[in-house]
Structures are given as structure tokens and as C-alpha cells.
C-alpha positions as CSV (number, residue, x, y, z in Angstrom):
1,M,0.0,0.0,0.0
2,S,1.4,3.4,-0.9
3,K,2.1,6.0,1.9
4,K,-0.7,8.2,0.5
5,N,-3.3,5.4,0.6
6,Q,-2.0,4.0,3.9
7,S,-2.8,7.3,5.6
8,K,-6.3,7.0,4.3
9,A,-6.8,3.5,5.8
10,D,-9.2,3.0,8.7
11,T,-7.4,3.3,12.1
12,Y,-8.9,0.1,13.4
13,S,-6.6,-2.1,15.4
14,F,-6.6,-5.7,14.2
15,F,-7.9,-6.9,17.6
16,S,-10.9,-4.4,17.4
17,C,-11.9,-5.7,14.1
18,I,-12.3,-9.2,15.5
19,E,-14.2,-7.9,18.5
20,K,-16.6,-6.0,16.2
21,N,-17.3,-9.1,14.2
22,F,-17.7,-11.2,17.3
23,D,-20.2,-8.7,18.8
24,K,-22.2,-8.8,15.6
25,A,-22.5,-12.5,15.8
26,A,-23.4,-12.4,19.6
27,R,-26.7,-10.7,18.7
28,Y,-27.9,-13.9,17.2
29,L,-27.1,-15.9,20.3
30,S,-29.0,-16.1,23.6
31,I,-25.8,-16.5,25.7
32,K,-24.9,-14.7,28.9
33,K,-22.5,-11.9,28.5
34,G,-20.1,-13.3,30.9
35,L,-19.8,-16.5,28.8
36,L,-19.2,-14.4,25.7
37,E,-16.5,-12.5,27.4
38,Q,-14.7,-15.7,28.4
39,I,-14.6,-16.8,24.8
40,K,-13.3,-13.5,23.6
41,S,-10.5,-13.3,26.3
42,C,-7.1,-14.9,25.9
43,N,-6.5,-17.6,28.5
44,A,-2.7,-17.2,28.7
45,V,-0.2,-14.6,27.4
46,Y,3.5,-15.4,27.8
47,R,5.8,-12.5,27.0
48,M,9.4,-13.2,27.2
49,H,12.8,-11.5,26.8
50,F,15.9,-13.7,26.5
51,P,19.5,-12.9,25.6
52,V,21.2,-14.4,22.5
53,K,24.8,-13.8,21.5
54,I,24.8,-12.5,17.9
55,G,28.3,-11.9,16.6
56,K,30.3,-10.3,19.5
57,K,27.2,-8.7,21.1
58,I,24.5,-9.9,23.4
59,Q,21.0,-9.0,21.9
60,V,17.9,-9.2,24.0
61,I,15.0,-10.8,22.0
62,E,11.4,-10.0,22.5
63,A,9.0,-12.9,21.9
64,Y,5.4,-14.1,22.6
65,R,3.2,-17.2,22.8
66,V,-0.4,-16.7,23.4
67,Q,-3.0,-19.4,24.2
68,H,-6.3,-17.9,23.5
69,S,-8.7,-20.8,24.3
70,H,-8.4,-24.0,26.3
71,H,-11.9,-25.3,25.4
72,K,-9.9,-28.0,23.5
73,L,-6.4,-29.1,23.9
74,P,-3.7,-28.9,22.6
75,C,-3.6,-25.3,21.5
76,K,-2.5,-24.7,17.9
77,G,-1.1,-21.8,16.0
78,G,1.9,-20.6,14.0
79,I,5.0,-18.6,15.0
80,R,5.8,-15.6,13.0
81,Y,9.2,-13.8,12.7
82,S,8.7,-10.1,12.0
83,I,10.0,-6.8,13.3
84,K,6.3,-5.8,13.6
85,V,5.4,-8.5,16.0
86,N,3.6,-7.1,19.1
87,Q,1.4,-8.5,21.8
88,D,-1.9,-7.2,20.3
89,E,-1.2,-8.8,17.0
90,V,-0.3,-12.1,18.5
91,M,-3.4,-12.1,20.8
92,T,-5.6,-11.3,17.8
93,L,-4.1,-14.1,15.6
94,A,-4.6,-16.6,18.5
95,A,-8.2,-15.6,18.7
96,L,-8.7,-16.2,14.9
97,M,-7.2,-19.7,15.3
98,T,-9.7,-20.5,17.9
99,Y,-12.6,-19.6,15.6
100,K,-11.0,-21.2,12.6
101,C,-10.5,-24.5,14.3
102,A,-14.1,-24.5,15.7
103,I,-15.6,-23.8,12.2
104,V,-13.7,-26.6,10.4
105,D,-14.1,-29.1,13.3
106,V,-10.4,-29.3,14.1
107,P,-10.2,-30.2,17.8
108,F,-7.7,-27.5,18.9
109,G,-7.7,-24.4,21.0
110,G,-6.3,-21.3,19.3
111,A,-2.7,-20.1,19.9
112,K,-0.1,-17.9,18.2
113,G,3.5,-17.1,18.7
114,G,5.9,-14.4,17.5
115,I,9.4,-13.3,17.7
116,K,10.3,-9.6,17.1
117,I,13.2,-9.9,14.6
118,D,13.7,-9.2,10.9
119,P,14.7,-12.7,9.5
120,Q,15.8,-11.0,6.2
121,I,18.8,-9.4,7.9
122,I,19.8,-12.1,10.4
123,S,22.0,-15.0,9.4
124,A,20.7,-18.5,9.4
125,E,23.1,-19.4,12.2
126,N,21.7,-16.7,14.4
127,I,18.1,-17.4,13.5
128,E,18.8,-21.0,14.6
129,K,20.1,-19.7,18.0
130,I,17.1,-17.6,18.5
131,T,14.7,-20.4,17.5
132,R,16.2,-23.0,19.8
133,R,16.3,-20.5,22.7
134,Y,12.7,-19.5,22.2
135,T,11.7,-23.2,22.2
136,S,13.5,-23.8,25.4
137,E,11.7,-20.9,27.0
138,L,8.4,-22.4,26.0
139,I,9.4,-25.8,27.4
140,K,10.3,-24.1,30.8
141,K,6.8,-22.7,31.1
142,N,5.0,-25.8,29.7
143,F,3.9,-23.8,26.6
144,I,4.8,-26.5,24.1
145,G,4.0,-30.2,23.8
146,P,1.9,-32.7,21.7
147,G,-0.9,-32.4,24.2
148,I,-0.4,-28.9,25.3
149,D,0.5,-26.5,22.5
150,V,1.6,-27.3,19.0
151,P,3.3,-24.5,16.9
152,A,3.5,-24.3,13.2
153,P,5.0,-22.0,10.5
154,D,3.6,-18.5,9.9
155,Y,5.0,-15.3,8.3
156,G,8.8,-15.5,8.2
157,T,9.1,-19.1,9.3
158,G,9.0,-22.5,7.5
159,E,10.1,-26.1,7.6
160,R,13.6,-25.2,8.7
161,E,12.5,-23.4,11.9
162,M,10.0,-26.2,12.6
163,S,12.9,-28.7,12.4
164,W,14.9,-26.7,15.0
165,I,11.9,-26.5,17.3
166,F,11.4,-30.3,17.1
167,D,15.0,-31.1,17.6
168,T,15.2,-28.8,20.6
169,F,12.0,-30.2,22.2
170,L,13.3,-33.8,21.6
171,S,16.7,-33.0,23.2
172,L,15.1,-31.5,26.3
173,S,12.3,-34.2,26.5
174,P,14.2,-37.6,26.2
175,G,12.0,-40.5,25.8
176,E,8.9,-38.6,24.6
177,V,7.5,-41.1,22.3
178,D,5.2,-38.5,20.7
179,A,7.8,-35.8,20.3
180,L,7.3,-35.4,16.6
181,A,3.8,-34.2,17.3
182,C,5.1,-31.2,19.3
183,V,5.3,-29.0,16.1
184,T,3.7,-29.2,12.6
185,G,4.9,-27.9,9.3
186,K,8.1,-30.1,9.5
187,P,9.8,-31.5,6.4
188,V,8.4,-34.8,5.3
189,S,11.7,-36.5,6.3
190,Q,11.1,-35.4,9.8
191,G,7.4,-36.4,10.2
192,G,5.9,-33.7,8.0
193,V,2.9,-34.4,5.9
194,R,2.8,-34.2,2.2
195,G,0.5,-31.3,0.9
196,R,1.1,-29.0,3.8
197,K,2.9,-26.2,1.9
198,E,0.0,-25.6,-0.5
199,A,-2.7,-26.4,2.0
200,T,-3.9,-22.8,2.8
201,G,-4.0,-21.7,-0.9
202,L,-5.7,-25.0,-1.8
203,G,-8.3,-24.5,0.9
204,V,-9.0,-20.9,-0.4
205,F,-9.5,-22.5,-3.8
206,Y,-11.9,-25.3,-2.5
207,G,-13.9,-22.7,-0.5
208,I,-14.4,-20.3,-3.4
209,R,-15.1,-23.2,-5.8
210,E,-17.9,-24.4,-3.5
211,L,-19.5,-21.0,-3.4
212,C,-19.3,-20.7,-7.2
213,K,-21.4,-24.0,-7.3
214,M,-24.3,-22.3,-5.6
215,K,-26.9,-21.1,-8.1
216,E,-28.7,-18.9,-5.6
217,E,-25.5,-17.0,-4.6
218,M,-24.2,-16.8,-8.2
219,S,-27.5,-15.4,-9.4
220,S,-27.4,-12.8,-6.6
221,V,-24.2,-11.2,-8.0
222,G,-25.1,-11.8,-11.7
223,L,-22.6,-14.7,-12.4
224,D,-22.9,-18.0,-13.9
225,V,-22.3,-21.2,-11.8
226,G,-18.8,-22.6,-11.8
227,L,-15.2,-21.2,-11.9
228,N,-14.4,-21.6,-15.5
229,G,-13.9,-18.2,-17.2
230,K,-14.2,-16.2,-14.0
231,K,-11.8,-13.3,-13.9
232,V,-9.7,-13.3,-10.7
233,I,-7.3,-10.8,-9.1
234,I,-5.0,-12.0,-6.4
235,Q,-3.1,-9.7,-4.1
236,G,0.0,-11.2,-2.6
237,L,2.3,-13.9,-4.2
238,G,3.5,-15.5,-1.0
239,N,2.9,-19.2,-0.2
240,V,-0.9,-18.7,0.0
241,G,-1.4,-16.4,-2.9
242,Y,0.8,-18.3,-5.3
243,H,-0.8,-21.7,-4.6
244,A,-4.3,-20.2,-4.8
245,A,-3.5,-18.5,-8.1
246,T,-2.1,-21.8,-9.5
247,F,-5.2,-23.8,-8.5
248,F,-7.6,-21.2,-9.9
249,H,-5.7,-21.1,-13.1
250,E,-5.7,-24.8,-13.5
251,A,-9.5,-24.8,-12.9
252,G,-10.0,-22.5,-15.9
253,A,-10.3,-19.2,-14.2
254,I,-8.6,-16.2,-15.8
255,I,-6.0,-14.5,-13.6
256,V,-6.2,-11.0,-14.9
257,A,-4.0,-9.3,-12.3
258,L,-1.4,-10.1,-9.7
259,A,-0.3,-7.6,-7.0
260,E,2.8,-7.5,-4.8
261,M,4.3,-4.8,-2.7
262,E,6.2,-3.0,-5.4
263,G,3.2,-2.8,-7.7
264,A,0.9,-5.0,-9.9
265,I,0.6,-6.4,-13.3
266,Y,-2.6,-6.7,-15.5
267,N,-3.7,-8.5,-18.6
268,K,-7.3,-8.8,-19.4
269,K,-6.7,-12.0,-21.4
270,G,-5.1,-13.6,-18.4
271,L,-1.6,-14.2,-16.8
272,N,0.2,-17.5,-16.7
273,V,1.1,-17.8,-12.9
274,S,4.0,-20.1,-13.4
275,N,5.7,-17.8,-16.0
276,V,5.1,-14.9,-13.7
277,I,6.9,-16.7,-10.8
278,L,9.9,-17.5,-13.2
279,H,10.0,-13.7,-14.1
280,L,9.9,-12.8,-10.4
281,K,12.8,-15.2,-9.6
282,K,14.8,-13.9,-12.5
283,T,14.3,-10.1,-12.0
284,G,13.3,-9.9,-8.4
285,S,10.0,-8.3,-9.3
286,I,6.7,-9.1,-11.0
287,L,6.7,-5.8,-12.8
288,N,7.5,-5.6,-16.6
289,F,6.2,-9.1,-17.1
290,P,5.9,-9.6,-20.9
291,E,2.4,-8.7,-22.4
292,S,1.2,-7.2,-19.2
293,K,0.5,-3.6,-18.0
294,N,2.3,-2.4,-14.9
295,I,0.2,-0.7,-12.1
296,E,2.5,1.3,-9.9
297,D,0.1,1.6,-6.9
298,T,-0.6,-1.9,-5.8
299,E,-3.8,-0.9,-4.0
300,K,-5.3,0.2,-7.4
301,A,-5.1,-3.4,-8.5
302,L,-7.8,-4.1,-6.0
303,E,-10.1,-1.8,-7.8
304,L,-9.9,-3.3,-11.3
305,E,-12.8,-5.1,-13.0
306,C,-13.0,-8.7,-12.0
307,D,-15.4,-11.4,-10.7
308,I,-13.3,-12.6,-7.8
309,L,-10.8,-10.7,-5.6
310,I,-8.4,-12.7,-3.4
311,P,-6.5,-10.4,-0.9
312,A,-3.8,-12.8,0.2
313,A,-1.2,-10.5,1.9
314,L,-2.0,-7.8,4.5
315,E,-4.8,-6.9,6.8
316,N,-7.0,-3.8,6.4
317,V,-6.3,-3.4,2.6
318,I,-9.9,-2.8,1.8
319,H,-11.2,0.0,4.0
320,K,-13.8,2.8,4.0
321,H,-11.9,5.0,1.5
322,N,-11.7,2.3,-1.3
323,A,-14.5,0.0,-0.6
324,N,-16.9,1.9,-2.9
325,R,-14.4,1.5,-5.7
326,I,-14.1,-2.3,-5.5
327,K,-15.7,-3.8,-8.5
328,A,-15.3,-7.5,-7.6
329,K,-18.5,-9.4,-7.0
330,I,-16.9,-11.9,-4.7
331,I,-14.1,-11.3,-2.2
332,G,-12.2,-14.4,-0.8
333,E,-10.3,-13.4,2.3
334,A,-7.1,-15.5,2.0
335,A,-5.3,-13.1,4.3
336,N,-6.2,-12.4,8.0
337,G,-8.5,-9.5,8.3
338,P,-8.1,-7.8,4.8
339,V,-11.4,-6.0,5.0
340,T,-12.2,-3.6,7.9
341,P,-15.7,-3.5,9.6
342,E,-16.7,-0.2,7.9
343,A,-15.6,-1.6,4.5
344,D,-17.6,-4.7,5.3
345,D,-20.7,-2.6,5.7
346,I,-20.1,-0.7,2.4
347,L,-19.5,-3.9,0.4
348,E,-22.5,-5.7,1.8
349,K,-24.7,-2.8,0.8
350,K,-23.3,-3.2,-2.7
351,G,-24.2,-6.8,-2.8
352,V,-20.6,-8.1,-2.7
353,L,-20.2,-11.7,-1.4
354,I,-17.4,-11.9,1.1
355,V,-16.1,-15.3,2.1
356,P,-14.5,-14.7,5.6
357,D,-11.0,-15.4,6.7
358,I,-12.0,-17.4,9.7
359,Y,-13.3,-20.0,7.3
360,L,-11.5,-19.6,4.0
361,N,-7.8,-19.7,5.1
362,A,-8.3,-22.6,7.6
363,G,-6.8,-25.0,5.1
364,G,-3.4,-24.6,6.8
365,V,-4.5,-25.7,10.3
366,T,-6.6,-28.5,8.8
367,V,-3.6,-30.1,7.2
368,S,-1.5,-29.4,10.3
369,Y,-4.1,-31.4,12.2
370,F,-3.6,-34.2,9.7
371,E,0.2,-34.0,10.4
372,W,-0.4,-34.0,14.2
373,L,-2.5,-37.2,13.8
374,K,0.1,-38.8,11.6
375,N,2.8,-38.2,14.2
376,L,0.7,-39.6,17.0
377,S,-0.2,-42.6,15.0
378,H,3.4,-43.2,13.9
379,V,2.4,-44.4,10.5
380,R,2.3,-42.7,7.0
381,Y,-1.0,-42.0,5.5
382,G,-1.7,-44.6,2.8
383,R,0.8,-47.2,4.1
384,M,-1.9,-49.5,5.4
385,E,-4.4,-49.3,2.6
386,K,-2.5,-48.4,-0.6
387,R,-1.5,-51.9,-1.7
388,F,-4.8,-53.4,-0.6
389,S,-6.7,-50.9,-2.7
390,E,-4.6,-51.6,-5.7
391,N,-5.2,-55.4,-5.4
392,M,-9.0,-54.9,-5.0
393,N,-9.1,-52.5,-8.0
394,T,-7.2,-55.0,-10.1
395,E,-9.7,-57.8,-9.3
396,L,-12.6,-55.4,-10.0
397,L,-11.1,-54.3,-13.2
398,Q,-10.6,-57.9,-14.4
399,V,-14.4,-58.7,-13.6
400,I,-15.4,-55.6,-15.7
401,E,-13.1,-56.5,-18.6
402,T,-14.5,-60.2,-18.5
403,S,-18.1,-59.0,-18.4
404,C,-17.8,-56.4,-21.0
405,R,-15.4,-58.4,-23.2
406,K,-13.4,-55.3,-23.7
407,K,-9.7,-54.5,-22.8
408,I,-8.9,-51.2,-21.0
409,S,-5.8,-49.3,-22.2
410,I,-2.6,-49.4,-20.1
411,E,-2.9,-45.6,-19.4
412,E,-6.4,-46.0,-18.1
413,K,-5.5,-49.1,-16.0
414,K,-2.7,-47.2,-14.2
415,M,-5.1,-44.5,-13.3
416,I,-7.8,-46.8,-12.1
417,L,-5.5,-49.3,-10.2
418,R,-3.4,-46.8,-8.3
419,G,-4.0,-46.9,-4.6
420,P,-4.2,-43.6,-2.6
421,R,-0.9,-41.9,-1.8
422,E,-0.5,-39.7,1.3
423,I,-1.0,-36.5,-0.7
424,D,-4.2,-37.9,-2.2
425,L,-5.7,-38.6,1.3
426,V,-4.5,-35.3,2.6
427,R,-6.1,-33.3,-0.2
428,S,-9.2,-35.4,0.0
429,G,-9.6,-34.7,3.7
430,L,-8.9,-30.9,3.1
431,E,-11.5,-30.8,0.4
432,D,-14.1,-32.5,2.5
433,T,-13.3,-30.2,5.4
434,M,-13.7,-27.0,3.4
435,I,-16.9,-28.2,1.6
436,N,-18.6,-29.2,4.9
437,G,-17.5,-26.0,6.5
438,F,-19.0,-23.8,3.8
439,H,-22.3,-25.6,3.9
440,K,-22.5,-25.4,7.7
441,I,-22.0,-21.6,7.5
442,R,-24.4,-21.2,4.6
443,D,-27.1,-23.3,6.3
444,L,-26.8,-21.3,9.5
445,K,-27.0,-18.0,7.7
446,K,-30.2,-19.1,6.0
447,S,-31.8,-20.6,9.1
448,L,-31.2,-17.6,11.3
449,K,-31.5,-15.0,8.5
450,I,-28.0,-13.7,9.1
451,E,-27.0,-10.8,6.9
452,N,-23.6,-12.2,5.7
453,L,-21.3,-15.2,5.7
454,R,-18.8,-13.6,8.1
455,T,-21.3,-13.2,10.8
456,A,-22.7,-16.7,10.2
457,A,-19.2,-18.0,10.6
458,F,-18.6,-16.3,13.9
459,V,-22.0,-17.6,15.2
460,L,-21.0,-21.1,14.1
461,A,-17.6,-20.9,15.9
462,I,-19.1,-19.5,19.2
463,N,-21.8,-22.1,19.3
464,K,-19.2,-24.9,18.9
465,I,-16.9,-23.4,21.6
466,I,-19.9,-23.0,24.0
467,D,-20.9,-26.6,23.3
468,S,-17.4,-27.8,24.1
469,Y,-17.3,-25.8,27.4
470,E,-20.7,-27.2,28.4
471,K,-19.5,-30.8,27.8
472,L,-16.6,-30.1,30.0
473,G,-19.0,-29.0,32.7
474,I,-17.2,-25.5,33.0
475,F,-20.3,-23.4,32.5
476,P,-23.6,-23.8,34.4
């Protein structure tokens, strides 16, 4: 966002946005105020400062781990490395994790972590020191463990950092048979699960695809059913935006614009995402991509003509000053909090369909759940059933060929006979989760006559959390 437009943006804090959406949902619930306040509040906030020797100097590192809700254990949430990390942000993201997990039936409480550093200017050796020291601090206070709190990657972190966390936990917890399950987002060689990297972007795709199958919703915004031919704009080409763009492109959607911090590129006939990424790696920027138009102000890309807009980068990028200029008919919140409450109201009056972040970007935590289960079961997905399925399919195919007196080609046989691989099962589970989550929100919206999908999603989450507390006997 340019400095000029940034100054225009709404002055909401991230946390206040979540509270406003929560309060809207509370109007549809006959729940005592005290119980609602309990759900909104963070159960535990651990703020720490620890020294790390970087070069010849001792640097004091500021870091956090927030456990928002203990209605289910373990708690679950990523760890971000950013110079902008602060307590309010980490608390807000932890709250979002609670609601996301509840909506998609992942049995975790929400958590989040953060370390206030700039990983771009710190060497890998020093990042490892900081990560291992942070992990040891979490262990001291019992803020990490397979049944307590399970971190994952977030902004500025990845498989490498998760490996260091796992190794540190294992070294300080000898004999812990389930140590692999202390963290998710690990490399496959260290107990990670195939399909984790693209999980959030793929979940975004599944969620929007399901919406586009609904004739009633599509008619309300003047669009045909299905994704084929839909014009899509994606802001942010990080892990989430890149994979979402790839899956939309493969499904027949037309990616007309891609936006990054330095600007955006536009081609009404469509952009090839893979070629854009190659250009980005070669030049360091998406700008000047062949046969596309440069847009210097990246925020202006949000205002271009399109059917579907996917903000997949920063919060508050759609606000009261630009909401009226948004031409998209569907907004899919791949990022956390990209639309402010005031912009929400403006867009709702315009008839724009917004698929909320607390549902749409839950693909990451869903597949993290699958990894956690894999680590606890100590067996790879597909290992038990792959060969059995192939043998059964072979026998079935032989019966079909005999009955029909027709031979099936070798290529078709390979496709039919193949048993499920781990990535097949993971993607199948993610697809089922996102489809079921969408219909639960949609059905609740209709039954309670709720004004939008976001409020319906919050109502669904709060109901599930209350139900968990009641089963625990915590609330009278």
C-alpha cells in the first residue's frame, strides 16, 4: 500500500476488528454476556525477553506465545518472525485460530507465537540460535508439547525453523514417544505431511469453488455457476497467494491481475502464474512481465474489474476509503483481516459476497491437524491401505473386462488401479473439510436469516466453543 493510501486506511486495530465481528454474531445468540467475554478473552499470554549472542554482542530478543482458548487441547497456531510483532497482533491471531478450528471441526484451541526480529537481515546461524532459545523458554513454562500447545509455520518461518523446534524439544524431553507431534509444518523427512505447503492456498480454492457452485449465490451477483472463465485478481504472491492462483488457473479461471508490494501487473486475457513466478525469480519483481501492464500503486489493482478478488497479503487493505471503488462481485479473504468492519458494511450494501478469513484460510490448520494425527499414530497415510486398494481395484477391473469383453488401455489401467498416496488422502480430507465448513456456515446463515457469511461463521464458531465448554462442565 502506498504511503498516501496508507494514511487513508481505517485506524482500526486488528484486535478491534475481530471484536466488532464477534459482537455482531453475539446478537444472534442467547448466551450470557459473561460467557461471551470468556470466549473473547485470551486464557494465557506469555511475553518473554531472552539474551542471544549475535556476533560479539548480546542481543535481547522480545517474543510471545499466546494461548487464546483451552476449550480443546492442545492449542494450535503458527509462529511468525517479524520486526512488527507485538502483543496485540499475536493475541488477535490466536483468537482467529480458535474460531477457525471450531468452524472446520479441528479439535484444537487457538494459539499464536511471534518473535520480534527481521529474518531478512539475520544469518541462518543466528536465527537457529534464537529459535532454539525460544523453544527452550516455551518448554520451561510448559507452553509446548503434543498435548499442550503445537506450533506451526507462519510469516517469516517454515520447515527449517520447525525442524529446529522439534530437535530442541526432543533433546530436552528424552523418551517422549510422541515428540514429533510437538510441532507441525516439518519437512516430510522429519514427520511432516505431504500437501502442507499448499494447504492454505488449496483451501482458499476449495472454498471459493464451492461458493461458485451455488446457483442462488451466483444469481445474486449476476454470475454463472462454476469457476471456468471467472476473472480473478490476487493480491500477494507468497505461499498462500501463489498456490491459490495456481489452482484457480488450473480450474479454468482467468488470472487478470497479480499484485505485490512493489506494484501489480494486469492482462485482461489472463496471466500465466508459473511464468510470472519465473519472471519474479529472474528479475526480483513481477513488474515488466511480458504482455502485461504495470500498475505502480498496488492498491489500485484491488479496484480493477473482476469477478473474484483474493486479498492474500496484509490486513485492512480494503477500507472505508476504497470499498466503494471495489468492482469485484466476490471477495475471498485468503489473508487475515483484509477487510475492515466499515468496508464490510459498504460492500454488503453493494451486494458483494465476502467469504470470511476465519473459514477460508483454515486449510493450513486443517492439514496441520492431519500431520499431528500422523505423528501420534506413527504411520504414514496410505501405508496400510495403498496396496490393498490396488489389489482390490485389479480384481474389480478384471471382472469388468471379462463381463464387457473389452480390454482397457494401459494408461487407463494405471489411473484406475493406483491406490491412494499420502497427498491424495490429505487433499481429499482438506476438500471434504472445506466443503462441509462452507455448507454449515451457509445453512446457518439461511436458518437464522443472518446478513452475511462472516457473521454466520462467527455464530457457528461461538456455538461450537460454548458446546465444548458445556460438555466439560465448565459453564452452568
